[in-house]
C-alpha positions in Angstrom: 183.9 256.0 3.4 185.5 258.4 5.8 189.2 258.0 7.0 187.8 257.5 10.3 185.9 254.5 9.5 188.4 253.0 8.1 190.8 253.5 11.0 187.9 252.3 13.2 187.9 249.1 11.4 191.6 248.6 11.2 191.7 249.1 15.0 189.1 246.8 15.8 190.2 244.1 13.5 193.8 244.3 14.8 192.4 244.1 18.4 190.4 241.1 17.5 193.2 239.3 15.6 195.2 239.6 18.7 192.6 238.2 21.0 191.4 235.4 18.4 195.2 234.2 18.3 195.3 234.1 22.1 191.9 232.4 22.3 193.2 230.0 19.6 196.4 228.7 21.7 194.3 228.0 24.5 191.1 226.3 22.5 193.8 224.2 20.6 195.4 222.7 23.9 191.8 221.4 25.0 191.3 217.6 24.7 188.0 217.6 23.4 188.9 220.2 20.6 192.0 217.9 19.1 189.6 216.4 16.5 189.1 220.2 15.3 192.2 221.7 15.5 194.8 218.5 15.5 192.9 216.0 13.7 196.3 214.9 11.7 198.1 214.7 14.8 195.7 213.0 16.7 195.5 210.4 14.0 199.5 210.0 13.3 199.8 209.5 16.8 202.0 212.7 17.6 199.3 214.1 19.9 198.3 212.7 23.3 195.1 213.8 25.1 196.7 215.3 27.7 194.2 215.9 30.9 194.4 217.9 34.3 197.3 220.0 33.4 197.4 223.8 34.1 199.2 224.6 30.9 196.1 223.8 29.3 195.1 227.5 30.2 197.9 229.6 29.8 198.2 231.2 26.0 201.3 230.4 24.1 202.7 231.4 20.7 204.5 228.0 20.5 202.6 226.7 17.4 203.3 229.8 15.5 207.1 228.8 15.9 206.2 225.2 14.8 204.3 226.3 11.8 207.5 227.6 10.6 209.9 224.4 11.4 208.9 221.8 8.7 211.2 222.4 5.6 209.5 222.6 1.8 210.9 219.1 1.4 208.9 217.8 4.6 206.1 219.5 3.6 206.1 218.2 0.1 205.9 214.7 1.7 203.2 215.1 4.3 201.0 217.5 1.9 202.0 216.5 -1.8 203.2 219.1 -4.1 199.7 220.8 -4.0 200.4 221.6 -1.0 204.0 223.2 -1.8 202.2 225.2 -4.7 199.6 226.6 -2.3 202.3 227.8 0.0 204.4 229.1 -3.0 201.6 231.3 -4.1 201.6 232.5 -0.7 205.2 233.3 -0.7 205.1 234.4 -4.4 202.7 237.0 -3.0 204.7 238.2 -0.1 207.7 239.0 -2.4 205.7 240.7 -4.9 203.9 243.3 -2.1 206.9 243.4 0.1 208.8 244.9 -2.8 205.7 246.9 -4.2 205.0 248.2 -0.6 208.5 249.5 -0.4 207.8 251.3 -3.7 204.4 252.0 -2.9 204.6 253.3 0.7 207.7 255.2 0.8 207.6 256.5 -2.6 204.3 256.7 -4.4 202.1 257.2 -1.0 204.2 260.6 -0.6 204.0 261.7 -3.8 200.0 261.4 -4.0 199.8 263.4 -0.6 201.6 266.5 -1.7 199.5 267.0 -5.0 196.8 269.7 -5.0 194.2 268.2 -7.3 191.8 267.8 -4.3 190.8 270.2 -1.5 193.4 270.8 0.9 193.6 268.6 4.2 191.9 270.3 6.8 194.4 269.0 9.8 191.9 270.1 12.6 189.0 267.5 10.9 191.7 265.3 8.8 189.5 262.1 9.5 186.4 263.6 7.6 188.3 263.8 4.3 188.0 261.2 1.9 190.8 258.7 1.2 191.2 259.6 -2.3 193.5 262.6 -0.8 196.1 259.6 -0.5 195.4 258.5 -4.4 196.9 259.1 -7.4 193.6 261.0 -8.0 195.2 263.9 -5.9 197.9 264.9 -8.3 196.9 267.5 -11.5 196.9 266.8 -15.0 200.0 266.7 -16.8 201.7 266.9 -13.3 205.5 265.8 -13.6 205.1 263.4 -10.4 203.1 261.0 -12.3 206.1 259.6 -14.1 207.0 258.2 -10.7 203.8 256.2 -11.4 204.9 255.4 -14.7 208.4 254.1 -13.6 207.1 252.0 -10.6 204.4 250.3 -13.0 207.7 249.3 -15.3 209.6 248.3 -12.2 206.6 246.0 -10.5 205.9 244.9 -13.7 209.6 243.6 -14.3 209.7 242.1 -10.7 206.6 240.3 -11.2 207.5 238.7 -14.7 210.8 237.8 -13.0 209.2 236.0 -10.4 206.6 234.1 -12.1 209.2 232.7 -14.7 211.3 231.9 -11.6 208.5 230.1 -9.9 206.9 228.3 -13.2 210.3 227.0 -13.6 210.9 225.8 -10.0 207.3 224.2 -9.6 208.2 222.2 -13.1 211.6 221.1 -11.6 209.8 220.1 -8.7 207.1 218.3 -10.2 209.8 216.3 -12.1 211.8 215.5 -8.8 208.3 214.2 -7.2 207.6 212.0 -9.9 211.4 210.7 -9.6 210.8 210.2 -5.5 207.4 208.9 -5.6 207.0 204.8 -5.4 205.2 203.4 -8.6 201.8 204.6 -8.9 198.7 202.8 -10.7 198.0 206.0 -12.7 201.5 206.2 -14.2 200.6 202.6 -16.0 197.0 203.2 -16.8 195.1 205.3 -19.3 191.4 205.7 -19.8 189.9 204.8 -23.0 186.6 205.8 -24.0 184.3 205.3 -27.1 185.0 201.8 -27.4 183.8 200.8 -30.8 180.8 198.2 -31.0 181.5 194.6 -32.1 179.1 192.4 -33.5 179.2 189.1 -30.9 181.9 190.7 -28.7 181.5 192.2 -25.7 183.3 195.5 -24.6 186.1 193.6 -22.8 186.7 191.2 -25.6 186.9 194.2 -27.9 189.6 196.3 -25.8 191.5 193.1 -25.1 191.9 192.3 -28.9 192.6 195.6 -29.9 195.3 196.6 -27.1 197.1 192.8 -27.7 197.2 193.5 -31.7 198.4 197.4 -31.4 200.3 197.2 -28.1 201.4 193.8 -27.9 204.8 194.4 -26.1 203.7 196.6 -23.5 199.8 195.6 -22.9 199.1 194.1 -19.8 195.4 194.1 -18.5 192.0 196.1 -18.6 189.1 196.7 -16.3 185.9 197.7 -18.0 183.4 200.3 -16.4 180.0 199.5 -15.5 177.2 201.7 -14.6 176.6 201.5 -11.1 175.7 204.7 -9.8 172.1 203.2 -8.0 173.9 200.2 -6.8 176.6 202.7 -5.2 174.0 204.4 -3.1 172.9 200.9 -1.9 176.5 200.1 -0.9 177.1 203.3 0.8 174.0 203.0 2.8 175.0 199.6 3.9 178.3 200.6 4.9 177.2 203.3 6.9 174.5 201.5 8.8 177.2 198.8 9.5 179.7 201.3 10.7 176.8 202.7 13.3 176.0 199.4 14.8 179.6 198.4 15.1 180.0 201.1 17.2 177.3 200.8 19.3 178.1 197.2 19.7 180.0 196.2 23.0 183.3 194.8 22.9 183.9 191.2 23.6 183.3 190.1 27.2 181.8 193.5 27.9 178.5 193.4 29.1 176.1 197.0 28.3 173.0 197.2 30.7 170.1 197.4 27.9 168.0 200.9 28.7 165.2 200.5 31.0 161.6 200.6 29.2 158.0 200.6 30.0 156.9 198.3 26.9 158.9 195.1 26.0 160.1 194.7 22.8 160.5 191.3 20.7 163.8 191.7 19.3 166.9 193.6 20.0 168.0 196.7 18.3 171.1 194.8 16.9 169.1 191.7 15.7 166.7 194.3 13.9 169.7 196.0 12.1 171.4 192.7 11.4 168.0 191.9 9.3 168.2 195.3 7.5 172.0 194.3 6.4 170.9 190.8 5.2 168.1 192.4 3.1 170.9 194.8 2.0 172.9 192.1 0.9 170.6 190.2 -1.1 170.0 193.7 -3.1 173.3 194.3 -3.4 173.9 190.4 -4.9 171.3 191.0 -7.2 172.4 194.5 -8.0 175.9 193.5 -9.1 174.5 190.4 -11.0 172.4 192.8 -12.8 175.2 195.5 -13.5 177.8 192.6 -14.5 175.4 191.1 -17.2 176.2 191.5 -21.1 175.2 195.0 -22.5 175.2 196.9 -19.0 179.1 198.1 -19.8 179.9 201.6 -20.3 181.7 201.9 -23.5 185.1 202.7 -21.7 187.9 200.7 -19.7 191.0 201.4 -17.8 194.0 199.9 -19.5 197.0 199.2 -17.9 200.8 198.7 -19.4 204.0 197.1 -18.2 206.0 200.3 -18.2 205.3 204.4 -18.3 206.5 204.9 -21.5 204.1 202.4 -23.0 201.4 204.0 -21.2 202.6 207.6 -22.5 202.3 206.3 -25.8 199.0 204.8 -26.0 197.8 207.8 -24.2 199.3 210.5 -26.8 199.3 208.5 -30.3 195.9 208.5 -32.2 194.5 204.8 -31.8 192.0 204.8 -34.9 191.6 206.2 -38.2 188.1 207.4 -37.0 189.4 210.2 -34.4 186.2 209.7 -32.7 186.8 205.8 -31.4 189.3 204.9 -28.9 189.8 208.1 -27.3 192.4 208.2 -24.9 192.8 210.4 -21.5 195.5 210.1 -18.4 193.8 207.9 -15.4 193.5 209.5 -12.3 194.7 208.2 -8.9 192.4 204.6 -8.1 190.8 206.5 -5.1 190.4 209.9 -6.9 188.1 208.4 -9.9 184.5 210.0 -9.7 182.9 207.2 -10.6 179.1 208.6 -11.1 180.8 210.1 -14.3 180.9 207.1 -16.1 177.4 206.7 -15.7 176.2 209.4 -17.8 176.0 209.0 -21.6 177.0 211.6 -24.0 174.0 212.8 -24.8 173.8 213.6 -20.9 177.0 214.8 -20.6 177.0 217.3 -23.7 173.4 218.7 -22.2 175.2 219.0 -18.4 177.6 221.3 -19.8 175.1 223.5 -21.7 172.9 223.8 -18.3 176.2 224.6 -16.2 176.9 227.2 -18.6 173.6 229.0 -18.0 173.5 228.3 -14.2 176.9 230.0 -14.2 175.2 232.9 -16.1 172.1 232.9 -13.9 174.3 232.8 -10.7 176.1 235.6 -12.1 173.0 237.8 -12.2 171.4 236.9 -9.1 174.9 237.7 -7.4 174.5 241.3 -8.6 171.6 241.5 -5.9 174.0 241.6 -2.9 176.7 243.5 -5.0 174.5 246.5 -5.4 173.2 246.1 -1.8 176.5 246.6 -0.8 177.6 249.8 -2.8 174.3 251.3 -1.5 175.3 250.9 2.1 178.9 252.6 1.2 177.0 255.8 -0.3 174.5 257.4 2.3 173.5 260.2 0.6 171.8 257.8 -1.6 170.4 255.8 1.3 168.8 258.9 2.8 167.6 260.0 -0.5 165.6 256.4 -0.6 164.7 256.0 2.9 164.1 259.5 4.3 163.2 258.0 7.9 166.8 257.0 8.5 168.3 260.2 8.6 168.5 260.7 12.1 169.9 257.1 12.3 172.2 257.8 9.6 173.3 261.0 11.3 174.9 259.5 14.2 178.8 259.1 13.9 179.5 255.5 15.0 176.4 254.2 13.0 177.6 255.6 9.8 181.2 254.4 10.4 179.9 250.7 10.7 177.3 250.8 8.0 180.1 252.2 5.6 183.1 250.3 7.3 181.6 247.0 8.4 178.4 245.9 6.5 179.3 246.2 3.1 182.2 243.9 3.6 180.4 241.3 5.4 177.3 241.4 3.3 179.6 240.4 0.7 181.7 238.0 2.4 178.6 236.0 3.5 177.1 236.2 0.0 180.5 234.5 -1.3 180.4 231.6 1.2 177.8 230.0 -1.1 179.8 230.1 -4.5 182.7 227.5 -3.9 179.9 224.4 -3.2 177.8 225.7 -5.9 180.8 225.7 -8.4 181.8 222.4 -7.0 178.7 220.7 -7.6 178.3 222.5 -11.2 182.1 220.8 -11.7 180.8 217.5 -10.8 177.8 217.0 -13.3 180.2 218.3 -16.0 181.5 215.1 -16.8 185.2 215.1 -15.2 186.7 212.1 -14.4 188.0 212.4 -10.9 187.7 214.8 -8.1 190.9 216.3 -8.4 189.9 217.6 -12.1 186.3 218.6 -10.3 188.3 220.7 -7.9 190.5 222.0 -10.5 187.4 223.0 -12.7 185.3 224.5 -9.9 188.7 226.4 -8.7 188.5 227.8 -12.0 185.1 228.7 -12.0 185.4 230.6 -8.6 188.2 232.4 -9.4 186.7 234.2 -12.5 183.6 234.2 -10.7 185.1 236.2 -7.9 187.0 238.8 -10.3 183.9 239.6 -12.2 181.5 239.7 -9.5 183.4 241.4 -6.6 186.1 243.2 -8.6 184.2 244.4 -11.6 180.4 244.4 -10.5 181.6 246.5 -7.3 183.6 248.8 -9.6 180.9 249.8 -12.1 177.7 249.5 -9.7 179.3 252.3 -7.6 181.1 255.1 -8.8 179.9 254.2 -12.6 176.5 252.8 -12.0 174.9 255.8 -13.6 177.2 255.7 -16.6 176.5 252.2 -17.5 175.6 253.1 -21.1 178.5 254.6 -21.6 180.9 251.7 -19.9 179.3 249.6 -22.8 180.8 251.7 -25.5 184.5 249.5 -26.0 186.2 252.5 -27.2 185.9 254.2 -23.1 186.3 251.3 -21.2 189.6 251.8 -20.6 189.2 255.4 -19.4 186.0 254.6 -17.4 188.3 251.7 -15.6 190.5 254.5 -14.8 187.8 256.7 -13.3 185.6 253.8 -11.4 188.4 252.0 -10.3 190.4 254.5 -8.0 187.0 255.7 -7.0 186.4 252.1 -4.9 189.5 252.0 -3.2 188.3 253.0 -0.1 185.8 249.9 -0.2 188.4 247.6 -1.5 190.9 248.9 1.5 188.0 247.7 4.0 187.5 244.4 2.1 191.1 243.5 3.0 190.8 244.4 6.4 187.6 242.9 7.2 187.0 240.3 4.9 190.6 239.3 4.3 191.5 239.1 7.9 188.5 237.7 8.9 188.8 234.7 6.6 192.3 233.6 7.6 191.0 233.7 11.1 187.9 231.6 10.4 190.1 229.0 8.6 192.2 229.1 11.6 189.0 228.5 13.7 187.8 226.2 11.6 184.3 227.5 12.5 181.8 225.2 11.3 183.3 222.2 12.5 184.0 223.4 15.8 180.7 224.3 16.3 179.2 221.1 15.1 181.8 219.2 17.2 180.6 221.3 20.4 176.7 220.1 19.2 177.8 216.6 19.2 179.4 216.6 22.5 176.4 218.4 23.9 174.0 216.1 22.4 175.9 212.8 23.3 178.9 211.7 25.1 181.9 211.1 23.0 183.8 208.1 22.1 187.6 208.3 21.8 187.3 205.0 20.0 185.2 206.5 17.3 187.0 206.6 13.8 188.7 210.1 13.2 188.7 211.7 9.5 191.2 213.9 8.5 189.5 216.7 6.4 190.9 217.4 3.1 192.3 220.9 1.9 189.9 222.6 -0.1 192.1 224.3 -3.0 188.6 225.5 -4.9 187.8 227.8 -2.1 191.2 228.9 -0.6 193.2 229.4 -3.4 190.8 231.9 -5.3 190.6 234.1 -2.4 194.5 234.4 -2.2 194.5 235.2 -5.9 191.7 237.9 -5.5 193.6 240.0 -2.8 196.9 239.4 -5.1 194.9 241.1 -7.9 193.7 243.8 -5.5 197.4 244.8 -4.5 198.5 244.8 -8.2 195.6 247.0 -9.4 195.9 249.4 -6.7 199.4 249.5 -5.7 200.0 252.5 -7.9 196.2 254.0 -7.5 196.1 253.7 -4.2 199.3 252.7 -2.5 197.7 252.7 1.3 196.1 249.3 0.6 199.7 247.6 0.3 200.1 247.7 4.1 196.9 245.9 4.6 197.4 243.6 1.4 201.0 242.2 3.2 199.7 241.6 6.6 197.2 239.7 4.8 199.8 237.7 3.1 201.8 237.2 6.6 198.4 235.9 8.7 197.8 233.6 5.4 201.3 232.0 5.8 201.1 231.7 9.2 197.7 229.9 9.1 198.0 227.8 6.3 201.3 226.1 7.2 199.8 225.1 10.8 196.7 224.0 8.9 198.9 221.9 6.7 200.8 220.4 9.7 198.3 219.8 12.1 194.7 219.7 10.1 194.5 218.6 6.3 195.9 215.5 4.7 196.1 215.0 1.2 193.3 212.6 -0.6 195.0 213.1 -3.8 197.8 215.1 -5.7 197.5 216.6 -8.8 201.2 217.0 -9.4 201.2 220.6 -9.0 198.6 221.5 -11.7 197.3 224.3 -9.6 200.1 226.2 -10.4 199.4 226.9 -14.4 196.1 228.8 -13.0 197.8 230.6 -10.7 200.2 231.6 -13.0 197.4 232.9 -15.5 195.6 234.8 -13.0 198.6 237.0 -12.3 199.0 237.5 -15.8 195.7 238.6 -16.1 196.1 241.0 -13.2 198.8 242.5 -14.4 197.5 243.2 -17.8 194.2 244.8 -16.1 196.6 247.1 -13.9 198.1 247.9 -17.2 194.6 248.6 -18.9 193.8 250.9 -16.1 196.9 252.9 -15.9 196.7 253.5 -19.5 193.1 254.6 -19.3 194.5 256.9 -16.2 197.2 258.5 -17.9 195.0 259.3 -20.9 192.9 261.0 -18.5 195.6 262.9 -17.0 196.6 264.1 -20.6 199.8 262.6 -20.3 200.4 261.7 -24.1 203.8 260.2 -23.9 203.3 258.2 -20.9 200.3 256.6 -22.7 202.2 255.7 -25.7 204.7 254.2 -23.8 202.6 252.2 -21.8 200.6 250.5 -24.5 203.6 248.1 -25.0 203.7 246.8 -21.8 200.7 244.7 -21.9 201.9 243.1 -25.2 205.2 242.3 -23.6 203.4 240.7 -20.9 201.0 238.2 -22.7 204.2 237.5 -25.0 206.0 236.9 -21.9 203.0 234.3 -20.9 203.2 233.0 -24.4 206.7 232.2 -24.2 206.2 230.5 -20.5 203.5 228.3 -21.8 205.4 227.4 -24.8 208.9 226.5 -22.2 206.8 224.8 -18.8 203.5 223.8 -20.0 204.5 220.8 -21.8 206.1 219.5 -18.6 202.8 220.1 -16.8 200.8 218.3 -19.6 203.0 215.3 -19.7 206.3 213.6 -18.5 209.3 213.7 -21.0 210.4 210.3 -22.2 214.1 210.7 -20.6 212.3 210.7 -17.5 209.8 207.9 -18.4 212.2 205.6 -19.4 214.8 206.3 -16.6 212.1 205.1 -14.2 211.1 201.9 -16.4 214.6 200.9 -16.4 214.9 201.7 -12.7 211.8 199.3 -11.9 213.4 196.4 -14.1 216.0 195.8 -11.3 213.4 196.3 -8.4 212.2 193.2 -7.0 208.7 194.8 -5.5 207.8 195.4 -9.0 206.0 191.8 -9.5 203.8 192.8 -6.4 202.8 196.0 -7.6 201.9 194.5 -11.2 199.5 192.2 -9.0 197.9 194.8 -7.5 197.5 196.9 -10.7 195.3 194.5 -12.4 192.9 195.2 -9.8 193.7 198.8 -8.8 191.1 200.2 -10.9 187.8 198.0 -10.2 184.8 199.7 -9.2 184.2 200.0 -5.2 180.5 199.5 -5.8 181.5 195.8 -7.4 184.0 194.7 -4.7 183.4 192.4 -2.3 181.9 193.1 1.1 182.8 191.5 4.2 180.5 192.5 7.3 181.0 191.0 10.5 178.0 189.6 12.1 176.5 191.2 14.8 175.5 187.9 16.3 178.5 186.3 15.7 177.4 184.2 12.8 179.2 184.3 9.5 175.9 185.1 7.4 177.6 188.6 6.4 181.2 187.6 5.9 181.1 186.0 2.7 182.5 188.2 -0.4 179.0 189.3 -2.0 181.3 188.7 -5.4 183.9 186.9 -6.2 186.8 188.0 -8.0 186.4 186.1 -10.9 182.8 187.8 -11.3 184.4 191.1 -11.2 
């Protein structure tokens, strides 16, 4: 890419950012946009629908200052520890790239610019020169200035590892603090037991009750057996949606709604028709619940609750049977976080699903190489002219070549990546996870490595090294080829940060899809302010990999092409402002994993460091710096040893809470008068929603639909 194309993209995107910030400050003040930009405040009642005020059309930056106002403790109370972890990931990146940016821009960049390995800069037409003039490629072989890069690599590695240690320790302490400050939760007293062995003449419920009364008599309290309710759940969900739809259209008490004029009479009113449909659904649901609750229809699994947290932890981490395949235990998720369709899958179905998912991920990886190759083709104008000679005249135009090389590659890649998180979430949902949070963590992990492989490695090796794949497949040459290929793609990734990175953060701010959906709904039908507003959850599996990937780019390229660091730093500044605003005004947590996303973040940063070390070793080998190459070899080893130390030191806190923490909370509960009420709710906390009684208000005023479909004893 040419320097002029990059400057053009930077200038246009900078102006676009300013204009979009101004536009957002006006749009968020409009009452009909509150449901898009301020849904959380609207539900909480802290934002009123103000009308007919001139101030609504005057741009303001007060929302930026308000995003800095809440403290971290307030953020944890409103968005949970997962929200704090996400923002700590951004602040961690800001610290890293502020430190690396100072070294890169004020030390490494001048050293690279004054190298003379490449052609000297023609200041009369400096915009036509390659960005390689600002990279380490401009230094000669065995240049003494390469020792500056050597020292910078050690400094940044030490700084990142120190920050990772402090952050891992801080998040671990926050996890304990969050546990102490939270109210008693059902998942703290409950475990999931699977593979319950069959017993002649006994149901699953009787087997579970007998086993835990014999082996955990001092702490065992109750259990809930899981049933196969996948088909029944779809009927119940449809009935609830229909009732909600009819209730919204039904006039309030004392309100008379004029019926629409029709040319042909209708024997039945819409309300009467829907009531008959609901009655039929009621009958089907009753039959389905009775069938599902019959003996032999249970899943050989149950949620088992205990009277203390320590008792639940002992049952969770202690083998329950001589046969290790029976009485398998795992932590119970929050009741509203349970992914109920998982329990309807047999062992064979789950095993086959995992195999299918592996092949599906491989197939998706292969198919995604198509847009990657297309992107790299657009960055190489000479190749386009060779394969498409009729485009030579068009491509010779300066503005066209700048747009094609500066914008189209990143936009095509960005558009293609939009479909990856939903696909990975779907694949994770059929993988056998027991809760939605585990599904999102699994999807997040898949998206991270998919992005690293398909955006970073596939871009690098399909670009400058596309014609040398036979050499790259040789493991002995992989470091050298990385050292050649990665710096050659510096210009593309700088443009990628400017176009994709900045655009993604602004897209998050504007919530483009919900905004368009809201606009279409307002155009097609009048809005009703009394409609129930749903506050969206934060999609960590979509945003966390994106932030981590830009961190990988910054760490990898800080010594190769320091020019990328200011753009990376500006990206994280935008991300900090925008995501704090979204946590305050838009997103509401549906569940909380207790900071379980941080280990994933930590391991990705360790991988980024090791990748940087591998590229540096290959680069110094190419530059014939034998001593520097040998001195760099221990660096990835020390980094991996540091990672192992952190894993041994901090991961146990994320795996299970310590005994001293559990016993302390249990002692506090003994003097808490509210625990009796909590225990009474704990007994039914994990009942399948598809088996709970449904209480619909009759549309015509009768009580035909108000009786429960199942009594509590039936459940």
